[in-house]
N, C-alpha and C positions, 0 to 999 in steps of 0.2 A: 822770458816770463812764460812764452811757451812750455818749452823744455824743463820749467820746476817746477807748473801745472801738472805738466805731465809725471815729472818725481816723488809727490806729494803723492803719502799715503789717502787712500779710500778714508780712512775716518776725516784727516786733516777737510780733503773734499766738501764731505758729506755736510761736515760743522759749519763750513764758510760759507756753504749753500745755503744753508739755515738760517745763519748771525744777516747774509744777503737780504733775505723773506724780512726776516725779524726785522732787523734795519729800518726797511721800505713803510713796515707797518707802524714802527717810534718814527718815522718822518712822521708823516699823515700827523699823527693824530697828538705828539709832543710840542709841534711850530704850531699847532693851531686849538691848543686846548684852552689857554685862558680867551680866547676869544668867543671860544665856542661858551663860559663859562659866564662872560661881560654879556654875547648875544642875547642869550636863549635863559638864561636865570638870573641879569642885571644885579651881577652880587658887588658888595657893597667892597671893603676893603679888610676890617675884620674879616665879615662872612667868607674873603674868601683863602685868610689866613687859618681861618677853623676849619677848609675845609680838608686844611693837609695833613689834621689829622689822625680821619678814615683813611688818605690817599696813601699817607708814609705808616700806618697799621702792620702791614702785611707785613712793611720792611720790618717789622720789629719781631714777628711772628716766624721768621726767616731760620731762626736756632732749632725750634719745635717744629717747622714744617720739613725740612735738610732732613731730621733727627726723625723722623716717622718718614721718610724714604730714605734711610739709611743701607738699607740692605739692599736696596733696587740702584740698578745700575744707570749712569747719567744721563743713558741718552735714552732712557722714561722719563726723567728730570726733564728734560727739552723740550720732550714728547708735550708733556704736559702746560711749559710754560706759553707755547702754540695755540693750546687750543682753550687754554684760559684767558688767553690774548686776543683770542677769538673772537669769545661768546663776551666777552668788556668793551670792545670795544662797537660791534655786534649794539649790545645794549643802550650807551652811551646813541647810538647814532636812530635806532628805531624804539628802543623800549623808554623813554626816558621824560614820562608826565612832568615830572614831578624833580625836586631838589633831593625828594627820599632816593626816587628813585636809580637817579642818574647816580646815585653814591655808594648803590647798589652795585650796578656795573661799571662802576669805577676802582669800588677794591675786588674786581677780579680780575680788571686790567693789570690791575698796580701792582696783585701780587704773580701776574706773569713776567711783568718789569722785573721784580722785586729780586724773585724767587731763579730767573738769568744768570743776575749779578753771580754767583758761585760760580755757575755752571762753568762761564766764559771762563774765567780767571782758574778755575781747579783744571778744568779741560785743556784750555792753555799750557797751561804748565807741560802738563803731562804731556803734550805734541810740540815739546819744547828739546830742543838740542843741549847737553849742558854749558852755561855761561852764554846761554842765548836765550834766556827767557822773559830779558825786557826786548830784545827786538821780534818775539813769539808776540807778546800781547799786543807789541806795537801793529804788530798786523795785523789781528784779529779784529783791533780798535779802527784798524785803518778803513776795514774793509764795511767796518760798521758803516762808519760815517761815509762811505761814499754810499753805501744802500740807503742813507739818511735824504742824499742830494736825492736821489732819486724820488723818494717818498716827497719831498720840498717840492721837487718840479711838480708832481700830479695835484699838487693841492692849487699849485697857479690851473692846471689844466681843468681842473673840476671848479674853485670860483668863479671862473669864465665865463664856462657851460654850462653851471649848474642854480648859479642866484642863489633866490630862498632855500631850494633845496641842497645846498650846500652839503650841510654835517652829514644828511642820510644816507646819500651818492658818496660818501667821503671815507665815512665811519663802517662802512659797508664794505669797497675796495678793500682797506686795509686789513679787515677782517680776515676777508680770501687768502691775504698773504701772509698773515698768521696761520691759517690752515695749514697752505704751504710750507709754512716754515716746520712745521709740525712733521710731516711728513719728510721733510728732507734728515732732518734730525732722529728721524726713525733706522734710517737708515747708517747708521754711526753703528759698530762695532767694539772691537776690544777694549781702546782708549778709555770708549766708556764706560769703566767696568765703574761698584761699586762708592757710595761716598766716604767707606773707611769709618772710625768713631762717631759716636752721634754728639756727643757735647764732648769739647776739649776746653777746657781751662787751664792755663798756665802761668804760673807768674815772670819767666823769661817771658813770654809774649806783651805782658806791659805796655812798652811803645804803642805796638801795633794795633792797641786797643784805643788807646788813649790818642793817635791817629783817625781811628775813625770814630769814636766821638766828637773829637773839633773838624771833622770832614763832615756832619750828620748837621754840625748847628752850619756853617760856613755853606753849605752845598744851598742853600734856600734863599741865598742870596741872587741865587741864579735862579732855580728853579720856582721861588715865587714871587719872591718885593721885583726885580728884576723888571720881568716882564711884565708882571701888573704895571709898574709905576710907567713903563714904555703908553702899556693899548689905556689907560686908565685916565694920566697923566697927559700922553702929549701921544694920546689919539692913531699909537700906531695900529693898520690895518690887517686881517690875516694874515692878506697878499707879501706888505714887507713886515711880520712877522717872520713869516714864511723863507722869506728871504732871507731875514741874518740869517735863522736856523740853518740856511742851504750854507749861505755865504761860511759860516762855523764848521760848514761841513763836508765841504772843497778843502776851505785850508785845514781840517782834521784830518781829512787824509793821509798827508805828508806830515803836518805834526805831530800827530801821534807813534808815528813810525818812528820820528825822527827820534822822538820825546823817548820809544824804549832804547833808543842804540844809546843817546844820554846813557837813559838809566846802567847800561850795563858796562857803559868807557867812564863813565865819573862818578855813582856810586848814588844811592838812595838818599844818602842825608842832602849834600849841594841838591837834588831834584827839590827836599823840600824846602832847604834855604830860601830857594827857589818861586815856590811857589807863594812861602807866607811873606815873602816879600811883592808881589802879584799880586795878593788876594789886597792887599794892605791899599794899593795904589787904587783899583777898581772899586773899595768901598768909597774912598774919596772923594772919587770922582761923580759918580751916582748921587754923594752928598752935597757935592760945593756945582756941580754942571750942569747947568740949565741948553747947554748945544746937546741937539738932539742926535746929533754925526759923531759927536765924540761915545755917548751913551753905547749906541750901536754899536761902536767898537771896543769898547769895553765887555760890552755885553759877547762879544764872538767872543774876546779872549778869555772871560772866562769861563767861555763853552769850551778853552781847548783848555784850560787846567783842567778838567775834569780827568784832563791822561794820567794825573799826577795818583789812580789809583791802580796802574801798571807799577809804579814803585812801590807804592804797598804789596803787591801780590808779591813783588822780589824779593824786597826785606822778607818778610814774611816764608818766602820759599828758600831763603838761605838760613834765618836761623831755628826753623823745627828741626823739634828733636828727632821726628818720622814721617813724613813722607804723607805719611794716610794722617795726619792731624789738619793738614789743609784744610781740602774741603769744611768738617767742623766748624777750626778757623775764621777758617772765612766767613762761614754765617755767624759767629758770634758777633763777628767787628760789625755786618753789616748790622744786625740782631743789636747791638752796641749805638751804631750812627742812627738808625732807629729810633731809639728810643729818644735821644736828646731830638731827633726832625722835624717828631710828631709836636712835641708842645712846646719848641720855637717860633712856627708861623704865628701860631695863637699869640705867645704874646708882642708878636712884631706887630700881626694889625693889629694892634691895640697900641702899640705906644706913638704907629703912624699918625691913627685917629686921634691921640691924643698933643705927641709935639709934631707931627707933622713929618714926612716921609727919609729926609737928611736925615733926621737921626734912629731908626732901623740899621742906617750902612755906616755910622760910627759907629754903634754899638758892634755891629759885624765886624769893624776894622780891630778893634780888641785881639777876634781867634788869630788875625794875621801875628799877632805875639807870643801868644800861646803855642802854636803852629811852632817855629823857631827856637823856643824854649827845649817844648818836645824831643826836634830833630836835633837839637843840642847833647841830646845825652844819647844818645843813638847809638849800641855800638855794633858792629857785624864781624864774624868771625875773621881770619886773617883766612881760610882759607876753608871751602865746604866739601863734606865730605862724600861721597857720590848716594851714600844712602836720605843725603839731605838734600839733591840737585830732584831737578825735577824735568826727567831729561825724557 
């Protein structure tokens, strides 16, 4: 490992350091945010679902934001990620006397979180060797999972030491980690050139678009309703939620790297088929089971399956007409994803209140069939020219 690190390019080292620091920030926040909302604001399921609209709205704006930033190097994009995250997380901890104020700071944090999605994927492809794109993306994703473990561990430490002042102190530390990530990203160089065209829309990429739309709907099972069920119905504490997030991150260090290798070895279509089957199992489990430990296991499994973003990214890399299309197309995919995910939680919250939480998960299970159908229509080129490789 030391030899490989010594041989790595300066850009890769700076990028990984930034990812590690940003991952610590995300581990602190993501593992406690639902508890924060419940403990500080006492939200109902409907209120929690409605909050996803402003939280996901920055993802919808990503196409336009990256279009405005297209002339700037991705290093600048990444620096902004750290700054926006630091401001937003600090605001959650120290300047949120009301839901309205909290929503403003959440928007800033969410903007950073969503802007980093196309950066991580596009820079990861640029830093990969031909034929090993999945492996490189898996390594980067695994590094972020490792950092989230550290973030979750810090939640335990702060929970023991801070008592009633947990959230201000925890989120203050997370803001400092985001600022440090911003500095690390500023050290990137040649591999972070401009993002290419401002907007790209091609009919050849339609299956990539559909996969993003479906992911936008299914991801709310993990981000909103699964943790909300665990917190409000089963009484899962902040420490226990952090433990689940940590367990998923520990497994993710290995799983995401293995998933990237599987993508390179078996192809994207088989990975999408597997994702559809696993999604159905997860939804059925949450709808039918009252066994807390089974639900914990399914929650972790769903967390791990977010690795399918690796397959979507490598699929785009293989079908892209031009390598410069990739950042703008990734951004359009994220915008499509969030056009759906902004509305699904509010509808899910109303369905939960009207029919009970199992109905939400049964409705989500229908997405598994849709993913299976789209995967069956994917056709990859038999070989990929150097122009299409992200080397």
